[in-house]
C-alpha positions in Angstrom: -2.4 26.3 -16.3 -0.3 23.5 -16.3 0.8 21.6 -13.0 4.6 21.4 -13.0 4.7 18.1 -11.1 2.3 16.6 -13.8 4.6 18.1 -16.7 7.7 16.6 -15.2 6.1 13.0 -14.4 4.8 13.0 -18.2 8.6 13.8 -19.4 9.5 10.9 -17.1 7.0 8.7 -18.3 7.9 9.3 -22.0 11.5 8.0 -21.3 9.5 4.5 -21.0 9.3 4.9 -24.9 12.9 4.8 -25.1 13.0 1.6 -22.9 10.3 0.1 -25.0 12.4 0.6 -28.2 15.3 -1.0 -26.5 13.3 -4.0 -25.7 12.6 -3.6 -22.1 9.4 -4.9 -21.0 6.7 -3.1 -19.5 7.0 -4.3 -15.6 10.8 -3.4 -15.7 10.1 0.4 -16.8 10.1 2.1 -13.4 12.8 -0.2 -12.0 15.1 0.8 -14.8 14.4 4.4 -14.3 14.6 4.1 -10.4 18.2 3.4 -10.7 19.0 6.4 -12.8 16.7 8.8 -11.2 18.1 8.0 -7.9 21.8 9.0 -9.2 20.4 12.2 -10.8 18.1 13.0 -7.7 21.0 12.4 -5.2 23.1 15.0 -7.3 20.3 17.6 -7.3 19.8 17.1 -3.5 22.0 16.7 -0.2 22.4 13.1 -0.5 25.0 12.5 -3.1 27.7 11.9 -0.1 25.8 8.6 0.5 27.4 7.4 -2.8 30.8 6.3 -2.9 33.2 8.8 -5.0 33.7 7.5 -8.8 30.0 5.9 -8.9 27.8 9.2 -9.2 25.7 10.7 -11.9 28.6 12.9 -13.2 30.8 9.9 -13.4 28.2 8.0 -15.4 27.4 11.0 -17.6 31.2 11.3 -18.5 31.3 8.0 -20.1 30.4 7.3 -24.0 29.2 4.7 -26.1 29.6 1.0 -25.0 31.9 2.1 -22.3 29.2 4.0 -20.7 26.9 0.9 -20.5 29.8 -1.3 -19.3 30.6 1.3 -16.6 26.6 1.6 -15.8 26.7 -2.2 -15.0 29.7 -2.1 -13.0 28.1 1.0 -11.0 25.1 -1.1 -10.4 27.1 -3.8 -8.6 29.2 -1.4 -6.8 26.4 0.3 -5.1 25.0 -3.0 -3.9 27.7 -3.4 -1.5 29.2 0.2 -0.8 27.7 3.4 0.2 25.3 4.2 2.8 22.5 1.4 4.1 19.7 2.8 2.1 22.0 2.9 -0.9 22.9 -0.5 -0.7 19.0 -1.4 0.0 17.9 0.2 -3.4 20.7 -1.2 -5.4 21.0 -4.7 -3.7 21.4 -7.1 -6.4 20.7 -4.6 -9.1 20.9 -5.5 -12.8 19.9 -3.6 -15.8 18.3 -5.5 -18.8 19.4 -2.5 -21.1 21.6 -4.1 -23.9 21.9 -1.3 -26.3 24.6 1.5 -25.4 22.4 4.1 -27.4 19.3 3.3 -25.2 21.2 4.2 -21.9 23.0 7.2 -23.6 19.4 8.6 -24.6 18.1 7.9 -21.2 21.0 9.9 -19.5 20.8 12.8 -21.9 17.0 13.0 -21.6 16.9 12.8 -17.7 19.8 15.5 -17.8 17.4 18.0 -19.8 14.6 18.1 -17.2 14.1 21.0 -15.3 15.6 19.8 -12.0 15.2 23.2 -10.1 11.5 23.1 -10.8 11.7 19.4 -9.8 13.2 20.5 -6.5 10.5 23.3 -5.8 7.8 20.8 -6.5 9.4 18.0 -4.3 11.4 15.1 -5.4 9.1 12.7 -3.6 5.6 13.7 -5.2 7.5 13.6 -8.6 8.8 9.8 -7.9 5.5 9.0 -6.6 3.8 10.6 -9.6 5.6 8.2 -11.8 4.6 5.4 -9.8 0.9 6.3 -9.9 1.3 6.9 -13.8 2.8 3.3 -14.1 -0.1 1.8 -11.9 -2.6 3.6 -14.0 -1.1 2.4 -17.4 -0.7 -1.1 -16.3 -3.2 -3.7 -17.2 -2.2 -6.0 -14.3 0.0 -6.4 -11.3 0.6 -2.6 -10.7 -2.3 -2.6 -8.0 -0.4 -5.2 -5.9 2.1 -2.4 -4.9 0.0 1.0 -5.4 -3.0 2.0 -3.5 -4.6 5.2 -4.8 -3.3 8.1 -2.5 -6.8 9.5 -2.1 -7.9 6.6 -0.1 -4.6 6.3 1.7 -4.9 9.7 2.8 -8.5 9.5 3.9 -7.6 6.3 5.8 -4.8 7.9 7.7 -7.1 11.2 8.2 -9.5 9.1 10.4 -6.8 7.0 12.0 -4.9 10.4 13.2 -1.2 9.0 13.6 0.8 10.7 16.4 4.4 11.1 17.4 3.6 8.4 20.0 2.5 5.6 17.4 4.4 2.8 16.5 3.3 2.4 12.9 3.4 -0.7 10.8 2.4 -1.8 7.0 3.1 -5.4 6.6 2.5 -5.3 2.8 4.2 -1.8 2.4 4.6 -1.7 -1.5 6.1 1.5 -2.4 5.4 2.9 1.1 2.3 5.0 0.3 0.8 4.5 4.0 4.0 5.3 5.8 4.5 8.5 3.8 0.9 9.7 4.4 1.4 8.9 8.1 4.5 10.9 8.2 3.0 13.8 6.3 0.1 13.9 8.7 2.3 13.9 11.8 4.4 16.7 10.6 1.2 18.8 9.7 -0.4 18.1 13.0 2.5 18.3 15.5 5.4 20.7 16.2 8.6 19.0 15.0 10.5 21.9 15.9 9.4 21.6 19.6 10.6 17.9 19.9 13.2 16.9 22.3 16.1 15.3 21.3 14.5 11.9 22.9 11.4 12.4 21.0 13.4 12.9 17.7 15.4 9.8 18.4 12.0 7.9 18.9 10.6 9.2 15.9 13.7 8.0 13.8 14.4 4.6 15.4 11.0 3.3 16.4 8.1 4.7 14.5 7.5 3.6 11.0 8.0 -0.1 10.0 7.1 -1.6 6.6 7.8 -5.2 5.0 7.7 -5.9 1.4 8.1 -9.3 -0.2 9.1 -8.3 -4.1 12.6 -7.0 -4.1 12.0 -4.6 -7.1 8.7 -3.2 -5.2 11.0 -3.0 -2.0 13.6 -0.8 -3.8 10.9 1.5 -5.0 9.4 1.7 -1.4 12.9 2.5 -0.2 13.5 5.5 -2.4 10.2 6.9 -2.2 10.5 6.9 1.4 13.9 8.7 1.2 12.7 11.1 -1.2 9.6 12.2 0.9 11.8 12.5 4.0 10.8 9.7 6.1 13.3 9.6 8.4 14.3 6.0 9.8 17.1 4.5 11.1 17.6 1.6 8.7 19.1 -0.7 11.4 16.3 -0.1 13.5 13.3 0.7 11.6 12.2 1.5 7.8 11.4 -0.9 5.1 12.5 -4.5 5.2 12.4 -6.8 2.5 10.8 -10.0 3.6 7.6 -12.3 3.8 5.3 -11.2 6.4 3.6 -14.4 6.3 6.7 -16.3 7.2 8.4 -16.1 10.8 10.2 -12.8 9.3 6.7 -11.3 9.9 7.1 -11.9 13.7 10.2 -9.7 13.7 7.9 -6.7 13.1 7.3 -5.1 16.7 3.9 -4.9 18.0 2.1 -1.8 16.6 0.0 0.9 18.2 -1.3 1.7 14.3 -1.3 -0.6 11.3 -2.3 0.7 8.0 -2.0 -1.6 4.9 -3.6 -3.0 1.7 -2.4 -6.6 1.7 -2.0 -8.5 -1.6 -4.9 -10.4 -3.1 -4.9 -14.0 -4.1 -3.8 -17.4 -2.7 -0.5 -18.5 -1.6 1.6 -20.1 -4.7 1.3 -23.6 -4.4 -1.7 -24.0 -2.2 0.4 -24.2 0.7 -0.1 -22.5 4.1 2.2 -19.8 5.8 5.0 -20.8 8.1 3.6 -18.9 10.9 2.9 -21.1 14.2 1.1 -17.9 15.8 -1.7 -18.2 13.1 -4.4 -20.1 14.9 -6.4 -20.7 11.7 -3.9 -21.8 8.8 -5.1 -20.9 5.0 -3.7 -20.5 1.9 -5.9 -17.4 1.6 -3.2 -14.7 1.9 -5.8 -11.9 2.8 -7.1 -14.1 5.6 -3.5 -14.6 6.6 -2.7 -11.1 6.8 -5.8 -10.3 8.7 -4.5 -12.4 11.3 -1.0 -11.0 11.2 -2.7 -7.6 11.7 -4.9 -8.1 14.7 -2.4 -10.4 16.4 0.2 -7.7 15.7 -1.5 -4.9 17.5 -0.8 -3.8 21.1 -3.8 -3.9 23.3 -5.4 -0.6 22.5 -3.7 -0.2 19.2 -6.0 0.5 15.9 -6.0 -0.7 12.5 -7.3 0.3 8.9 -6.9 -2.3 6.4 -8.1 -2.9 2.8 -9.5 -6.5 2.1 -11.8 -7.9 -0.9 -15.3 -9.0 -0.2 -14.6 -12.5 0.1 -12.9 -11.9 3.6 -16.3 -10.7 4.8 -18.3 -13.5 3.9 -16.2 -16.8 3.1 -17.2 -19.6 5.1 -15.3 -22.2 7.1 -12.0 -20.8 8.3 -13.0 -17.6 7.0 -15.8 -17.3 9.7 -13.5 -18.6 12.2 -11.1 -15.7 11.6 -13.9 -13.0 11.5 -15.3 -14.4 14.8 -11.6 -14.3 16.2 -11.3 -10.7 15.1 -14.5 -9.7 16.7 -13.5 -11.3 19.9 -10.0 -9.9 20.2 -10.9 -6.5 18.6 -13.5 -4.0 18.6 -14.3 -4.1 14.6 -16.5 -1.0 14.8 -16.5 0.4 11.1 -16.4 -1.0 7.7 -16.2 1.2 4.6 -17.6 -0.5 1.5 -15.4 1.1 -1.4 -16.5 1.9 -5.0 -15.7 -0.6 -7.7 -12.8 0.5 -10.2 -10.3 1.4 -7.5 -7.8 -1.3 -8.3 -6.4 -2.8 -11.1 -8.9 -5.7 -11.4 -12.1 -4.3 -12.0 -14.1 -7.2 -10.8 -12.4 -7.1 -7.3 -14.8 -5.4 -4.8 -13.2 -4.0 -1.7 -13.6 -2.8 1.6 -11.6 -1.0 4.6 -12.0 -2.6 7.9 -11.5 -0.4 11.0 -10.7 -2.1 14.3 -9.1 -1.8 17.6 -7.4 -4.4 19.6 -9.2 -4.9 22.9 -7.6 -5.3 26.3 -9.3 -8.5 27.0 -9.4 -11.6 24.9 -13.2 -12.0 24.0 -16.4 -10.1 23.3 -14.8 -6.7 22.2 -17.1 -6.2 19.3 -20.5 -4.9 20.4 -21.7 -3.5 16.9 -20.3 -2.9 13.6 -21.2 0.3 11.6 -21.2 -0.2 7.8 -20.6 2.9 5.6 -21.8 2.0 1.7 -19.7 4.3 -0.5 -20.2 1.8 -3.3 -23.8 2.3 -4.0 -23.5 5.9 -4.6 -20.2 6.4 -6.1 -19.4 6.0 -9.9 -17.4 3.6 -11.5 -13.8 4.8 -11.2 -11.2 4.6 -13.9 -9.2 6.6 -16.3 -12.3 8.6 -17.1 -13.4 9.1 -13.3 -10.5 9.9 -11.0 -10.8 8.8 -7.5 -10.2 11.9 -5.3 -10.2 12.9 -1.6 -13.7 14.6 -2.3 -15.5 11.2 -2.5 -14.3 10.4 1.0 -15.3 13.8 2.8 -18.7 12.5 3.8 -17.4 9.5 5.2 -14.6 11.2 7.1 -17.2 13.4 8.7 -19.4 10.6 9.7 -16.6 8.6 11.1 -16.3 10.9 13.8 -13.2 12.2 15.8 -12.1 9.2 17.6 -9.7 7.0 15.8 -10.3 4.1 18.2 -13.9 3.9 17.3 -14.7 4.8 21.0 -18.0 5.4 22.4 -17.7 9.2 22.2 -17.4 9.0 18.3 -19.8 6.4 17.9 -22.7 8.1 19.9 -22.4 10.9 17.2 -23.3 8.4 14.5 -26.7 8.3 13.5 -28.6 5.6 11.7 -30.1 7.3 8.9 -32.4 4.6 8.0 -32.7 2.5 4.7 -31.9 5.3 2.3 -28.7 6.3 4.4 -25.1 5.3 3.8 -24.2 4.5 7.4 -26.0 2.0 9.4 -25.3 0.0 12.6 -25.6 -3.8 13.0 -25.4 -5.5 16.4 -23.0 -8.2 17.2 -26.0 -10.6 18.0 -27.5 -9.7 14.6 -24.3 -10.5 12.8 -23.9 -14.0 14.6 -27.3 -14.9 13.6 -26.2 -14.7 9.9 -23.1 -16.7 10.7 -20.8 -13.8 11.4 -21.3 -12.7 7.7 -20.2 -9.2 7.3 -20.9 -8.8 3.6 -23.9 -6.3 4.5 -25.6 -4.3 1.7 -28.8 -2.5 2.0 -28.6 0.3 -0.5 -29.8 -0.7 -4.3 -30.8 -3.9 -2.8 -33.0 -5.5 -0.2 -31.3 -6.6 3.0 -34.1 -8.8 4.0 -33.9 -10.8 0.7 -30.2 -10.9 0.8 -30.2 -12.6 4.2 -32.5 -15.3 3.1 -30.2 -16.3 0.0 -30.4 -20.2 -0.3 -27.1 -22.0 0.2 -26.4 -22.5 -3.3 -26.7 -18.7 -4.2 -24.2 -18.1 -1.2 -21.8 -20.7 -2.3 -22.1 -19.1 -6.1 -21.2 -15.7 -4.7 -18.1 -17.1 -3.0 -17.1 -18.9 -6.0 -17.2 -15.9 -8.1 -15.2 -13.9 -5.8 -12.8 -16.7 -5.3 -12.4 -16.8 -9.3 -11.8 -13.0 -9.3 -9.0 -13.1 -6.8 -7.6 -16.3 -8.9 -7.6 -13.8 -12.1 -6.0 -11.2 -10.3 -2.9 -13.3 -9.2 -3.0 -14.9 -12.7 -2.8 -11.2 -14.1 0.3 -10.5 -11.9 2.1 -13.8 -12.9 1.6 -12.9 -16.7 2.9 -9.5 -16.2 5.9 -10.9 -14.5 6.5 -13.0 -17.7 6.2 -9.7 -19.8 3.1 -10.8 -21.4 0.1 -8.5 -22.5 -3.0 -9.0 -20.6 -6.2 -8.4 -22.0 
């Protein structure tokens, strides 16, 4: 039996062939479709009133030939300055690369043919997110910068257990996946119908905060949140377009929960972020985001964030930041992720789970490491990543999202063959606060005794992998094919 959502996503993705024939480059496919889909989805839902009269789907569809293309260009500019706040954010500085009137006419006609009654039944948000996921899976580079696999997001949210009382932040929000998943979790585990007026106001005005640096990705995130019903007052909360590693990042309120997948690579030009609160300046974006996260947590706040392996073992400033993290926070769990999850196959990643302490020092007493990498298959188009792969980890993690004693007491060190092991803070300090700990499919003792050249070689390889990721993204921005 076919899946209606998948069928509709497939039809939408086929529209990219029309864009390709119209000389539109790959990385612009979803941006171009986002503008048109917003107009159509607004008509099919109850939000068309947010668009100014005369600049809606029916007005576009009524045009013909070259007049339609000229009207469409005018419409994009008009919606960037008129309409509701969310409309203006989605269409801010919008423009189209469509140059042939026939290309636009075909897109409008084909979008109109889609079974939108079925689409509404399936959920507009899930369909749009399915399109984003399809783009990420088909792209050879770049897409992983804004799309984190939803199975991984949902697993991280599951163990972090967001609540109505949380202030939730994603400082590298991409298309809003973490905020959407957290919103879905809260609605599934609370009773929104029983919320007071004050609680509803709090939820809409001071719960979800995200920041995204790339304008096109930001507009996708705004649309994705809106279609998923993430209710935020744009004047107070929701997505913002800005650079988290600049002073803009300090405008995000202190959070009780941070969920994120920061971008890989180094800051362009080799400069360091303009953040005076960063005690350890570096051009490494992941290490900068790590500082933002643990500095941005309220005392007692918790975080789950994805980082590449080099964050676990990089020397010099990397070691200083890890030491500061383990001082200020209880870094209670590391999940070593399987390979093939993200767009650059060579980049190996982990999820760090930590809680901000109420004192400034000695908050980490021990770190539990769960090695999912050694036992899981290589993921890719042939082997899809599903929630099933995370079920054992979720059960082993325990019921305490803060990594407290009650939850940790239930974890058992299953020995050399087990996926979950505990390492004391003293033991970690003896190895230079190196958190790149493995024991499955390898010898922990031998790894600890690697000579300095071998350690440096590993660091160099990881840095090269990160540089390749950044190069792939730059090339895709230029519209080039990357092998």
